[in-house]
VOVEX-767963 format. One record per residue (C-alpha): residue number from 1; residue in three letters; x, y, z. Coordinates in pm, whole numbers, always signed. Example, Ala and Ser with C-alpha at 12.3 -4.5 7.8 and 13.67 -1.06 7.14 Angstrom:
residues 2
[1 Ala [+1230 -450 +780]] [2 Ser [+1367 -106 +714]] 
END
This chain:
residues 500
[1 Unk [+13160 +10662 +5261]] [2 Unk [+12818 +10739 +5202]] [3 Unk [+12539 +10725 +5402]] [4 Unk [+12225 +10640 +5123]] [5 Unk [+11843 +10496 +5137]] [6 Unk [+11749 +10228 +4972]] [7 Unk [+11821 +10286 +4580]] [8 Unk [+11499 +10234 +4401]] [9 Unk [+11515 +10122 +4055]] [10 Unk [+11294 +10221 +3715]] [11 Unk [+10949 +10100 +3716]] [12 Unk [+10707 +10121 +3454]] [13 Unk [+10353 +10301 +3497]] [14 Unk [+10061 +10318 +3252]] [15 Unk [+9840 +10452 +3513]] [16 Unk [+9938 +10874 +3634]] [17 Unk [+9832 +10814 +4019]] [18 Unk [+10055 +10484 +4057]] [19 Unk [+10357 +10648 +3891]] [20 Unk [+10265 +10976 +4116]] [21 Unk [+10200 +10765 +4447]] [22 Unk [+10585 +10597 +4378]] [23 Unk [+10722 +10916 +4322]] [24 Unk [+10578 +11029 +4664]] [25 Unk [+10771 +10709 +4805]] [26 Unk [+11077 +10808 +4690]] [27 Unk [+11077 +11156 +4799]] [28 Unk [+10915 +11049 +5138]] [29 Unk [+11234 +10809 +5207]] [30 Unk [+11481 +11077 +5071]] [31 Unk [+11362 +11321 +5289]] [32 Unk [+11348 +11077 +5599]] [33 Unk [+11707 +10953 +5555]] [34 Unk [+11829 +11343 +5517]] [35 Unk [+11607 +11458 +5857]] [36 Unk [+11719 +11160 +6050]] [37 Unk [+12074 +11220 +5979]] [38 Unk [+12072 +11567 +6023]] [39 Unk [+11920 +11485 +6370]] [40 Unk [+12164 +11276 +6439]] [41 Unk [+12502 +11542 +6348]] [42 Unk [+12321 +11816 +6571]] [43 Unk [+12295 +11592 +6799]] [44 Unk [+12592 +11418 +6829]] [45 Unk [+12871 +11677 +6842]] [46 Unk [+13171 +11393 +6837]] [47 Unk [+13052 +11247 +6484]] [48 Unk [+13287 +11278 +6261]] [49 Unk [+13142 +11460 +5889]] [50 Unk [+13435 +11315 +5697]] [51 Unk [+13319 +10913 +5764]] [52 Unk [+12961 +10934 +5743]] [53 Unk [+12852 +11166 +5455]] [54 Unk [+12411 +11151 +5414]] [55 Unk [+12303 +11172 +5103]] [56 Unk [+11954 +11110 +4921]] [57 Unk [+11837 +11203 +4573]] [58 Unk [+11544 +11314 +4367]] [59 Unk [+11287 +11087 +4245]] [60 Unk [+11300 +11126 +3863]] [61 Unk [+11041 +11052 +3553]] [62 Unk [+11115 +10955 +3201]] [63 Unk [+10965 +10867 +2901]] [64 Unk [+11099 +10769 +2612]] [65 Unk [+10950 +10749 +2268]] [66 Unk [+11028 +10664 +1903]] [67 Unk [+10777 +10856 +1686]] [68 Unk [+10700 +11274 +1705]] [69 Unk [+10333 +11179 +1617]] [70 Unk [+10061 +11162 +1863]] [71 Unk [+9758 +10908 +1944]] [72 Unk [+9482 +11013 +1705]] [73 Unk [+9264 +11049 +1974]] [74 Unk [+9499 +11281 +2141]] [75 Unk [+9376 +11669 +2055]] [76 Unk [+9671 +11849 +1844]] [77 Unk [+9473 +12212 +1919]] [78 Unk [+9349 +12190 +2250]] [79 Unk [+9670 +12226 +2474]] [80 Unk [+10012 +12366 +2402]] [81 Unk [+10181 +12126 +2656]] [82 Unk [+10163 +11774 +2738]] [83 Unk [+10376 +11608 +2450]] [84 Unk [+10717 +11555 +2352]] [85 Unk [+10888 +11722 +2060]] [86 Unk [+10978 +11427 +1910]] [87 Unk [+11190 +11067 +1953]] [88 Unk [+11421 +11010 +2215]] [89 Unk [+11452 +10999 +2573]] [90 Unk [+11286 +11281 +2816]] [91 Unk [+11346 +11285 +3174]] [92 Unk [+11346 +11515 +3492]] [93 Unk [+11365 +11501 +3834]] [94 Unk [+11066 +11620 +4079]] [95 Unk [+11074 +11743 +4440]] [96 Unk [+10759 +11842 +4677]] [97 Unk [+10469 +11610 +4527]] [98 Unk [+10323 +11735 +4830]] [99 Unk [+10291 +12074 +4682]] [100 Unk [+10260 +11987 +4273]] [101 Unk [+10086 +11670 +4339]] [102 Unk [+9760 +11790 +4082]] [103 Unk [+10050 +11925 +3876]] [104 Unk [+10233 +11609 +3825]] [105 Unk [+9951 +11425 +3776]] [106 Unk [+9794 +11667 +3484]] [107 Unk [+10172 +11599 +3344]] [108 Unk [+10180 +11245 +3312]] [109 Unk [+9832 +11190 +3192]] [110 Unk [+9890 +11424 +2942]] [111 Unk [+10166 +11248 +2816]] [112 Unk [+9984 +10874 +2876]] [113 Unk [+9731 +11024 +2658]] [114 Unk [+9946 +11184 +2370]] [115 Unk [+10246 +10899 +2370]] [116 Unk [+10091 +10581 +2499]] [117 Unk [+10429 +10568 +2648]] [118 Unk [+10451 +10434 +2978]] [119 Unk [+10643 +10606 +3265]] [120 Unk [+10954 +10546 +3438]] [121 Unk [+10997 +10669 +3795]] [122 Unk [+11320 +10563 +3958]] [123 Unk [+11579 +10728 +4234]] [124 Unk [+11772 +10947 +4027]] [125 Unk [+12148 +11034 +4080]] [126 Unk [+12081 +11393 +4158]] [127 Unk [+12170 +11454 +4526]] [128 Unk [+11924 +11673 +4721]] [129 Unk [+12017 +11946 +4904]] [130 Unk [+12024 +11870 +5317]] [131 Unk [+11828 +12248 +5324]] [132 Unk [+11559 +12152 +5129]] [133 Unk [+11480 +11835 +5318]] [134 Unk [+11396 +12039 +5635]] [135 Unk [+11041 +12050 +5714]] [136 Unk [+10866 +12364 +5720]] [137 Unk [+10866 +12446 +6143]] [138 Unk [+11198 +12247 +6158]] [139 Unk [+11503 +12398 +6214]] [140 Unk [+11726 +12199 +6337]] [141 Unk [+12060 +12368 +6171]] [142 Unk [+11953 +12654 +6461]] [143 Unk [+12129 +12529 +6718]] [144 Unk [+12458 +12384 +6569]] [145 Unk [+12791 +12633 +6676]] [146 Unk [+12957 +12815 +6391]] [147 Unk [+13197 +12565 +6351]] [148 Unk [+12990 +12277 +6328]] [149 Unk [+12787 +12444 +6091]] [150 Unk [+13111 +12528 +5874]] [151 Unk [+13145 +12088 +5867]] [152 Unk [+12753 +12045 +5727]] [153 Unk [+12936 +12064 +5349]] [154 Unk [+13155 +11759 +5446]] [155 Unk [+12884 +11538 +5587]] [156 Unk [+12576 +11666 +5349]] [157 Unk [+12510 +11816 +4998]] [158 Unk [+12461 +12171 +4995]] [159 Unk [+12242 +12378 +4690]] [160 Unk [+12514 +12312 +4354]] [161 Unk [+12407 +12649 +4165]] [162 Unk [+12580 +12436 +3858]] [163 Unk [+12256 +12243 +3878]] [164 Unk [+12028 +12454 +3910]] [165 Unk [+12062 +12734 +3614]] [166 Unk [+11789 +12816 +3390]] [167 Unk [+11973 +12693 +3047]] [168 Unk [+11604 +12533 +2949]] [169 Unk [+11426 +12833 +2985]] [170 Unk [+11651 +13051 +2803]] [171 Unk [+11701 +12792 +2501]] [172 Unk [+12055 +12772 +2550]] [173 Unk [+12036 +12381 +2705]] [174 Unk [+12232 +12150 +2458]] [175 Unk [+12217 +11807 +2607]] [176 Unk [+12547 +11633 +2547]] [177 Unk [+12539 +11290 +2299]] [178 Unk [+12394 +11040 +2474]] [179 Unk [+12235 +11222 +2755]] [180 Unk [+11834 +11267 +2755]] [181 Unk [+11632 +11562 +2692]] [182 Unk [+11442 +11752 +2932]] [183 Unk [+11094 +11727 +3027]] [184 Unk [+11040 +12072 +3251]] [185 Unk [+11157 +12349 +3237]] [186 Unk [+11300 +12295 +3591]] [187 Unk [+11521 +12073 +3749]] [188 Unk [+11405 +11987 +4138]] [189 Unk [+11686 +12163 +4290]] [190 Unk [+11619 +12450 +4133]] [191 Unk [+11261 +12440 +4196]] [192 Unk [+11313 +12387 +4585]] [193 Unk [+11581 +12708 +4509]] [194 Unk [+11255 +12941 +4448]] [195 Unk [+11074 +12792 +4734]] [196 Unk [+11329 +12860 +4947]] [197 Unk [+11312 +13198 +4828]] [198 Unk [+10991 +13288 +4830]] [199 Unk [+10947 +13249 +5176]] [200 Unk [+11200 +13466 +5205]] [201 Unk [+11122 +13806 +4990]] [202 Unk [+10738 +13722 +5073]] [203 Unk [+10686 +13620 +5391]] [204 Unk [+10481 +13352 +5274]] [205 Unk [+10525 +12960 +5229]] [206 Unk [+10436 +12841 +4859]] [207 Unk [+10173 +12640 +4971]] [208 Unk [+9954 +12955 +4976]] [209 Unk [+10053 +13083 +4624]] [210 Unk [+9753 +13103 +4421]] [211 Unk [+9733 +13038 +4031]] [212 Unk [+9628 +13376 +3940]] [213 Unk [+9889 +13666 +4036]] [214 Unk [+9870 +14033 +4057]] [215 Unk [+10211 +14266 +4132]] [216 Unk [+10224 +14604 +4182]] [217 Unk [+10453 +14874 +4214]] [218 Unk [+10255 +15058 +4525]] [219 Unk [+10146 +14977 +4886]] [220 Unk [+9806 +15158 +4848]] [221 Unk [+9654 +14863 +4625]] [222 Unk [+9778 +14633 +4888]] [223 Unk [+9628 +14824 +5160]] [224 Unk [+9270 +14813 +4901]] [225 Unk [+9355 +14425 +4815]] [226 Unk [+9398 +14360 +5257]] [227 Unk [+9046 +14549 +5276]] [228 Unk [+8865 +14334 +4979]] [229 Unk [+9009 +14025 +5091]] [230 Unk [+8888 +14047 +5504]] [231 Unk [+8555 +14155 +5350]] [232 Unk [+8523 +13867 +5121]] [233 Unk [+8603 +13636 +5452]] [234 Unk [+8335 +13803 +5645]] [235 Unk [+8118 +13701 +5362]] [236 Unk [+7983 +13321 +5430]] [237 Unk [+7890 +13282 +5047]] [238 Unk [+8224 +13418 +4936]] [239 Unk [+8366 +13196 +4657]] [240 Unk [+8728 +13214 +4820]] [241 Unk [+8813 +13028 +5160]] [242 Unk [+9079 +13214 +5309]] [243 Unk [+9302 +13507 +5303]] [244 Unk [+9696 +13456 +5390]] [245 Unk [+9907 +13766 +5507]] [246 Unk [+10275 +13773 +5557]] [247 Unk [+10386 +13615 +5844]] [248 Unk [+10139 +13296 +5695]] [249 Unk [+9847 +13458 +5875]] [250 Unk [+9533 +13314 +5791]] [251 Unk [+9190 +13432 +5811]] [252 Unk [+8933 +13173 +5691]] [253 Unk [+8596 +13217 +5561]] [254 Unk [+8260 +13309 +5813]] [255 Unk [+8153 +12981 +5855]] [256 Unk [+8463 +12710 +5817]] [257 Unk [+8662 +12598 +6040]] [258 Unk [+9069 +12669 +6158]] [259 Unk [+9310 +12434 +6018]] [260 Unk [+9642 +12325 +6261]] [261 Unk [+9882 +12519 +6007]] [262 Unk [+9686 +12848 +6111]] [263 Unk [+9833 +12803 +6461]] [264 Unk [+10187 +12890 +6325]] [265 Unk [+10084 +13225 +6168]] [266 Unk [+10239 +13541 +6332]] [267 Unk [+10244 +13903 +6214]] [268 Unk [+10629 +13974 +6119]] [269 Unk [+10825 +14245 +6301]] [270 Unk [+10861 +14394 +5955]] [271 Unk [+10741 +14344 +5621]] [272 Unk [+10937 +14143 +5438]] [273 Unk [+11095 +14281 +5094]] [274 Unk [+10799 +14213 +4851]] [275 Unk [+10537 +14093 +5048]] [276 Unk [+10264 +13866 +4906]] [277 Unk [+9889 +13800 +5013]] [278 Unk [+9620 +13537 +4882]] [279 Unk [+9290 +13519 +4812]] [280 Unk [+9258 +13183 +4842]] [281 Unk [+8985 +12929 +4652]] [282 Unk [+8999 +12538 +4714]] [283 Unk [+9123 +12491 +4325]] [284 Unk [+9380 +12749 +4394]] [285 Unk [+9272 +12929 +4119]] [286 Unk [+9226 +13212 +4346]] [287 Unk [+9403 +13550 +4335]] [288 Unk [+9783 +13626 +4440]] [289 Unk [+9930 +13992 +4516]] [290 Unk [+10246 +14083 +4541]] [291 Unk [+10383 +14444 +4656]] [292 Unk [+10758 +14422 +4423]] [293 Unk [+10835 +14809 +4536]] [294 Unk [+11011 +14996 +4252]] [295 Unk [+11297 +14853 +3980]] [296 Unk [+11312 +14594 +3732]] [297 Unk [+11583 +14442 +3959]] [298 Unk [+11269 +14341 +4223]] [299 Unk [+11021 +14210 +3874]] [300 Unk [+11280 +14005 +3775]] [301 Unk [+11360 +13884 +4089]] [302 Unk [+11031 +13780 +4220]] [303 Unk [+10901 +13691 +3832]] [304 Unk [+11228 +13428 +3861]] [305 Unk [+11105 +13242 +4143]] [306 Unk [+10695 +13282 +4115]] [307 Unk [+10780 +13062 +3740]] [308 Unk [+10843 +12736 +3954]] [309 Unk [+10466 +12728 +4044]] [310 Unk [+10356 +12733 +3678]] [311 Unk [+10087 +13018 +3736]] [312 Unk [+9798 +13032 +3458]] [313 Unk [+9901 +13404 +3436]] [314 Unk [+10034 +13708 +3573]] [315 Unk [+9944 +14067 +3536]] [316 Unk [+10099 +14365 +3635]] [317 Unk [+9889 +14672 +3772]] [318 Unk [+10064 +14978 +3862]] [319 Unk [+10176 +15366 +3778]] [320 Unk [+10291 +15523 +3514]] [321 Unk [+10382 +15861 +3322]] [322 Unk [+10194 +15919 +3037]] [323 Unk [+10391 +16028 +2748]] [324 Unk [+10115 +16187 +2564]] [325 Unk [+9991 +16510 +2530]] [326 Unk [+9617 +16357 +2474]] [327 Unk [+9633 +16133 +2795]] [328 Unk [+9440 +16245 +3124]] [329 Unk [+9536 +16128 +3450]] [330 Unk [+9397 +15844 +3585]] [331 Unk [+9382 +15718 +3260]] [332 Unk [+9440 +15365 +3180]] [333 Unk [+9732 +15206 +2923]] [334 Unk [+9644 +14840 +2828]] [335 Unk [+9993 +14723 +2653]] [336 Unk [+10039 +14583 +2330]] [337 Unk [+10389 +14611 +2333]] [338 Unk [+10728 +14686 +2510]] [339 Unk [+11059 +14903 +2486]] [340 Unk [+11281 +14691 +2718]] [341 Unk [+11575 +14935 +2824]] [342 Unk [+11540 +14755 +3145]] [343 Unk [+11856 +14582 +3107]] [344 Unk [+11797 +14280 +3387]] [345 Unk [+11711 +14032 +3145]] [346 Unk [+11950 +14116 +2857]] [347 Unk [+12177 +13812 +2927]] [348 Unk [+11938 +13568 +2900]] [349 Unk [+11630 +13724 +2646]] [350 Unk [+11817 +13881 +2368]] [351 Unk [+11651 +14191 +2266]] [352 Unk [+11577 +14141 +1952]] [353 Unk [+11342 +13903 +2091]] [354 Unk [+10984 +14028 +2083]] [355 Unk [+10758 +14020 +2358]] [356 Unk [+10425 +14009 +2178]] [357 Unk [+10088 +14077 +2317]] [358 Unk [+9830 +13800 +2429]] [359 Unk [+9475 +13825 +2293]] [360 Unk [+9315 +13599 +2636]] [361 Unk [+9479 +13824 +2839]] [362 Unk [+9420 +14190 +2671]] [363 Unk [+9053 +14058 +2569]] [364 Unk [+9011 +14011 +2966]] [365 Unk [+9183 +14343 +3047]] [366 Unk [+9004 +14546 +2825]] [367 Unk [+8651 +14347 +2912]] [368 Unk [+8721 +14425 +3292]] [369 Unk [+8740 +14795 +3246]] [370 Unk [+8462 +14838 +3086]] [371 Unk [+8281 +14604 +3330]] [372 Unk [+8379 +14799 +3629]] [373 Unk [+8416 +15143 +3435]] [374 Unk [+8059 +15042 +3335]] [375 Unk [+8158 +15286 +2982]] [376 Unk [+8171 +15141 +2618]] [377 Unk [+8252 +15228 +2260]] [378 Unk [+8366 +15564 +2207]] [379 Unk [+8313 +15664 +2626]] [380 Unk [+8544 +15389 +2685]] [381 Unk [+8862 +15458 +2439]] [382 Unk [+8832 +15798 +2622]] [383 Unk [+9015 +15686 +2927]] [384 Unk [+9142 +15340 +2809]] [385 Unk [+9447 +15337 +2565]] [386 Unk [+9622 +15046 +2402]] [387 Unk [+10028 +15111 +2283]] [388 Unk [+10348 +15045 +2332]] [389 Unk [+10493 +15042 +2764]] [390 Unk [+10874 +15158 +2760]] [391 Unk [+11018 +15035 +3064]] [392 Unk [+11358 +15191 +3190]] [393 Unk [+11590 +15112 +3498]] [394 Unk [+11652 +15518 +3527]] [395 Unk [+11409 +15652 +3740]] [396 Unk [+11495 +16014 +3652]] [397 Unk [+11564 +15953 +3270]] [398 Unk [+11362 +16292 +3208]] [399 Unk [+11704 +16455 +3324]] [400 Unk [+11940 +16298 +3072]] [401 Unk [+12094 +16562 +2859]] [402 Unk [+11981 +16627 +2472]] [403 Unk [+11638 +16461 +2499]] [404 Unk [+11804 +16091 +2369]] [405 Unk [+11536 +15881 +2564]] [406 Unk [+11215 +16117 +2449]] [407 Unk [+11347 +16056 +2096]] [408 Unk [+11354 +15654 +2120]] [409 Unk [+11023 +15661 +2301]] [410 Unk [+10859 +15860 +2042]] [411 Unk [+11018 +15665 +1800]] [412 Unk [+10875 +15358 +1967]] [413 Unk [+10552 +15501 +1966]] [414 Unk [+10510 +15455 +2359]] [415 Unk [+10226 +15579 +2531]] [416 Unk [+10357 +15509 +2840]] [417 Unk [+10643 +15470 +3106]] [418 Unk [+10776 +15258 +3376]] [419 Unk [+11030 +15058 +3567]] [420 Unk [+10858 +14692 +3591]] [421 Unk [+10607 +14607 +3323]] [422 Unk [+10852 +14512 +3023]] [423 Unk [+11037 +14277 +3279]] [424 Unk [+10715 +14112 +3428]] [425 Unk [+10622 +14035 +3077]] [426 Unk [+10941 +13915 +2946]] [427 Unk [+10965 +13688 +3211]] [428 Unk [+10670 +13609 +3152]] [429 Unk [+10763 +13518 +2804]] [430 Unk [+11059 +13323 +2892]] [431 Unk [+10904 +13092 +3161]] [432 Unk [+10599 +13058 +2938]] [433 Unk [+10369 +13251 +3181]] [434 Unk [+10086 +13429 +3029]] [435 Unk [+10120 +13765 +3133]] [436 Unk [+9975 +14125 +3085]] [437 Unk [+9996 +14463 +3195]] [438 Unk [+9732 +14721 +3260]] [439 Unk [+9906 +15076 +3399]] [440 Unk [+9744 +15362 +3536]] [441 Unk [+9871 +15715 +3460]] [442 Unk [+9994 +15912 +3728]] [443 Unk [+10156 +16199 +3597]] [444 Unk [+10310 +16344 +3253]] [445 Unk [+10689 +16438 +3301]] [446 Unk [+10705 +16543 +2939]] [447 Unk [+10444 +16778 +3004]] [448 Unk [+10530 +16965 +3297]] [449 Unk [+10213 +16738 +3471]] [450 Unk [+10402 +16606 +3815]] [451 Unk [+10217 +16466 +4058]] [452 Unk [+10214 +16746 +4388]] [453 Unk [+10112 +16622 +4719]] [454 Unk [+9779 +16720 +4746]] [455 Unk [+9693 +16539 +4375]] [456 Unk [+9886 +16258 +4469]] [457 Unk [+9652 +16183 +4759]] [458 Unk [+9346 +16247 +4593]] [459 Unk [+9518 +16086 +4314]] [460 Unk [+9544 +15810 +4496]] [461 Unk [+9208 +15773 +4680]] [462 Unk [+8956 +15795 +4366]] [463 Unk [+9156 +15529 +4114]] [464 Unk [+9316 +15255 +4343]] [465 Unk [+9015 +15101 +4430]] [466 Unk [+8881 +15111 +4036]] [467 Unk [+9208 +15020 +3934]] [468 Unk [+9211 +14646 +4207]] [469 Unk [+8878 +14601 +4085]] [470 Unk [+8946 +14591 +3740]] [471 Unk [+9226 +14379 +3782]] [472 Unk [+9024 +14121 +4030]] [473 Unk [+8800 +14112 +3723]] [474 Unk [+8996 +14011 +3458]] [475 Unk [+9077 +13733 +3658]] [476 Unk [+8770 +13619 +3693]] [477 Unk [+8671 +13653 +3346]] [478 Unk [+9033 +13432 +3263]] [479 Unk [+8948 +13163 +3529]] [480 Unk [+8594 +13157 +3334]] [481 Unk [+8710 +13109 +2977]] [482 Unk [+8950 +12800 +3107]] [483 Unk [+9241 +12698 +3176]] [484 Unk [+9324 +12562 +2849]] [485 Unk [+9237 +12884 +2695]] [486 Unk [+9551 +13053 +2790]] [487 Unk [+9858 +12887 +2788]] [488 Unk [+9943 +12989 +2430]] [489 Unk [+10127 +12863 +2127]] [490 Unk [+10312 +13188 +2140]] [491 Unk [+10497 +13089 +2444]] [492 Unk [+10637 +12772 +2322]] [493 Unk [+10960 +12697 +2115]] [494 Unk [+11017 +12491 +1831]] [495 Unk [+11164 +12165 +2091]] [496 Unk [+10912 +12270 +2401]] [497 Unk [+10967 +12062 +2689]] [498 Unk [+10628 +11853 +2821]] [499 Unk [+10562 +11960 +3151]] [500 Unk [+10341 +12315 +3110]] 
END
């Protein structure tokens, strides 16, 4: 026997705001139903889960179109998203309209503008796992005994991995005859799963994440970002409004009042695996910085989850091994191609898929180097090299016998090597998130130049501040140039989903 909230049948909308309001109603009703059922379950140990199984489903949005053509008043070159690939029925489940309101509203408006169709909004048949219905600060399940916790699957729907794979993003999803085509890269359960993972790995809630993301593999960069973040908060004229650290610790800009959510912040007893820091703007176009640590597994893991937030761009700032004798320690490498020997994405993105450089990101990074260093022409080229970056999953690649890696890297024309950049770029390509890489040469193992303790400390003090400022400047340039310039058609497939 199922305990269900009232089913809301499809209703048709030609107004994006009204469609979003209906999505909110369905989602809020489903969440409230599951929370109340969980409260009853926690309070009444005698309740039989086999008799009263609680279920609620996600909202669904659907469009139908008979033509692949877009309306004459729609600009076909302005955006690479916002339209379906051809005639048919397209749909997706939705979640967290509180978090995704602006995003959903943009997607709805573009569909209406490009196709002149109605949006159908209704309750879906996709169950919402009870874990994804809890309020951020509500931990009802924590009071359950192990025996009662074991019975949860008999009383509620739990996360089902079969409903949240990445087949759509990978291009391997093929609807069965009569089934609708996807409207978005991610289903609602897949989004909710990643939102929960982000809390775990970064120590901050998804609400703080900004639309531009910097990744680094060194704590030195984070330390400098924290210093810059607090300096911005001390400036009442800063364009940034808040700085958030792990544990959801919020520092508001001087002159701004605290908010109710600030009271929940507390520094964690230990940092999470990949701590995130957020320099926030009111329009969410600020900067999030994540210390991913070392290795391609971490790089894939965190980008798998941040991708559901649909950021405008992510950029890797890290250290690398310089592979050319002409390079000096402290030189920069702007990646325009990648050799992928990280192996973590081989099943999802075959090695024969090229990972192109994106002109908008490349130009912003190169100009940012020039702006921050105040160099131009030959002087700029002396410290900034554009070339192929190789990423490996073997930290001690230089110890392998027979010089096999060196030969491959030479044949690929690689100028630098690290362990994360190709993974971040490849996942950006896979998830349609614009990406870029700017590395700093910290050693040259092929040429006998390795970091000694004294050299390393001096190098980090000298270069980290400049490198980070270059990354921040690049994001400022991308923001100034406009978001519609970022989402390149290079990242879109033949039969692409409509949602960005």
